[in-house]
N, C-alpha and C positions, 0 to 999 in steps of 0.2 A: 266612428262617430263620437264615442266616449272620449277617445284620446284627443280629438279636436276640441271638444267641449272643455276638457281639462286644460288644454293649452290656452284657450281663451280666458279661462278663469285665472290661471297662474300668470298670464302676461302682465296684468297690472301690478301684481306683487313683485315680479321681477323688475319692472320699471321703477317701482318705488324703492327697491333695494339698490338699483343702479344709481338712482338720483341721490340717495342717502350717501352712498360710497363716493359719488362725485363731490358732494358737499364736504365730506371729510378730506378729500384730496385738496380742495380749495382751502380748507382751514389749515392744512399743513403747509401749503404753498405760500400762505400769507407771511410766514416767518422766514422764508428763503430770501437771500440777497443775490443780486441787487434788486431793490424795489423799483418798479417802473413808475417813478414819480411823474414824469412827463405824460405818460399814457393816462395816469390817474387824473391829472388836471384836465386833460383834453376830454376824457369821458365825463367828468363831473360837469364841465362847462356845457357839453352837448346835452346831457340829460336835463340840466337846469334850463337850457334854452328852449327845449321842446315841451317842458312841463310847467314852467312857472306861470305863464299866462293862462292856460286852461285851468290850473289849480286855483288861481285867484278868482277866475270867473265862476268856477264851481262852488267855491267857498261861500259866495254871497247867497245863492239860493239855499244852500245847506243851512246856514245860520238863520235865514228868514223863515224857512219851513219849520225848523225846530222851535223858533220863538213863537210862531203862530200856533203850532200845535200844543206846545207846553203851556203857553199863555192862556189859551182857551180852556185847557184842562184844569189848570190850577185855579182859574177864576171861578169855575163851577164849585170848587171846594172852599172858596173864600181865602185862598192863600196867595194873593197877588204879590205879596212881598217876597215870595220865593221864586218868582219868574226868572230873575237874573241868574241865580245860582243853579237852578235846574237847567237852564239853557247852556250855561257854561259847562256844566258836567257833561251834558249830551254832546256838545261840540268837542271838548278837549279829550274826553275819554273814548268816544266812539266815532263821531263823524270825521274829525280831522285825520286820524290814522287811516281810516278806511278810504276816504277820498284820496289821500296822498298815495296809498298803496295801489289803488285802481289806476291812477294816472301814471305812476312810475312803471307799473306793469304794462299798461296799455301803450304808452309812448316810449319810455326808456327801455323796458324789457323787450318789446317787439323789435326795436332797433338793434339791441344786443344780439338777439336770436338771428335776425336777418344778416348782420355783419359776420358773425361767426359761422352761420350756415353757408354764406357765400364763400368764405375762406375754406370751408370744408370741401365743397364741391369743386373748387379750384385746386384742391390738394395742397393748399398753403400750409395747413396744419401738419400734414404728413412731411412736407419739406422741412418745417421747423424741427420736427422730432428727429429727422435724419441729420440735421446740423447740430443736434444735441441741445436744442432749446425747448424747454417745457412750455407748451402752449397755455397750460393752466396758470403757471407763474407769470408768463409774459403778457397774456391777453385777458384771462378771466379774473384774476385777483384785482387788477386796477378797476375793472368794471364793477365788480361786486362792492368794493369799498366805496367807489364813487356813488353807486346807487344808494348805499346805506347813508352816506353823508347827506346827499341831496334829499333823501326821504325825511331825514330829521329836520332839515331847514324848511322843506315844504310843509311839514306838519305844523311848525310854528306859524308859517304864513296862513294856513287854513284856520288855525286856532284864532289868530288875531282878526282876520277878515270875517270869520264866522261869528265871533262874539260881537264885533262892530255891526255886522248886518243884523244880528238878532236885536241889538240895542236899538237900531234905527227903526226896525219894523215894530218892535214892542212899544216904543215911545210914540211913533207917528201914527201907526195904524190901530193899535190896540188902546191907545190913550194912557199908557203907563207913565209913571213919573221917572225922570232920569235918575234922581237921587235914590229912589227905592231900588231901581235896577242895579245900580252900581254898588249900593250898600249891601245887597243880598249876596254878593259874590262869596263872601266868607261864611255865609250861613250854612251851606252844605258842602261847598268846595273846599279842598285842602291841597297843599303842595304836592302830596303824593299823587293826586289825579293828573297833574302835569307830567310827573315822571312816568306815570303809566302810559300816557299818550306818546311820549318820546320813546319809551321802550318798545311800544308796539310799532311805531314808525321804523325804528331801527331793524327790528326783526322782519317786518314786511318788506323793507328794501332788500334785506339779505335773501329772503325767499324768492322775490321777483327776479333778482339778478342771477341766482343760482339756477333756477328753473329755465330761464331764458338762455343762459350759457350752455346748460346741459342739452337742451333741445337743439340749439344751434350747432354744437360740436358733434351731434349725432345725426344731423340731417343727411339725407341721401336721396337719390333719384332726380338730381338736377334742380332747376329752378322751382319746379312744382314741389319738390321735397322741402325746399327752403320755406316756401309759403306755408306748407302744412306744418312745419316745425314752428313757425311764428304763431300760427293760430293755436296750435296745441299748447304752446308755452303760456299764452295769455289765459286760455281756459283753465289749465292746471293751476296757474298762479291764483286766479280768482277763487277756485275751490279751496285751495290751501289757506288762503288769507282768511276766509270766513271761518274755517275750522280753527285755525290758530288764534283768531280773535276771540272766539268763544272760550277756548282753553285759557288764554291769558287773562281774560276778564274774570273767569271763575276763580283762577288762582289768586288774582289781585284782591278779590272780595274776601277770600279766606284769610289772606295775610294781613290786609289793612281793612278793617271794617268801615262801613260808611259812617260819615260824620253825622251826628245827631243834630237836628235843627234846634 
């Protein structure tokens, strides 16, 4: 019984180590040639096609909710002039990267895991290795780079739509003035906040793609195993995203202090 308990305790540690080693293999394979540019374009287009509309639709309520909550809070302190900058900070630093990551992981990542899992149970990956083709360099690297690129673009989309949605809701519903909302952008926000959001989106896209590819290439047990791999990849990605988001936010605040109003 003790050995069984020890095995259950050590299994997540072994999985984490295997996932980290897989990520290192992907990093080494990025620099191998030839680069599968056609596969990269196809995967980027596919990920964008399944995520761009949901991302735009999610960004509107994100910006609206933030504007409503922040606007109501700062009005209690008589700081209505800071509504715009506070909303922009919340959207650009936190909401946009997280919303982008969740959609990339939920839509794009699940598709990557399902595709590679199906190839695994059909033994296509084994056939490629027999032919001397590295599946990581041929299939995984283009998908990882495509997910990272699309995550950055979607982060920009969420930032723009979220800020515009916050502007509309603040001006129309809360009775704010358009000039004060726009003029307050530079009160607390700074260019480094935008770079922080882009860096988060890039890392989140990397994590989502690597986890999805790892679970897909290690799927087993037929179609049910592929479905389990897809579910596990989404859950693991979500957990890692929130952990990494906390770590990156803490590091950013230590490196670049908040701008004083």
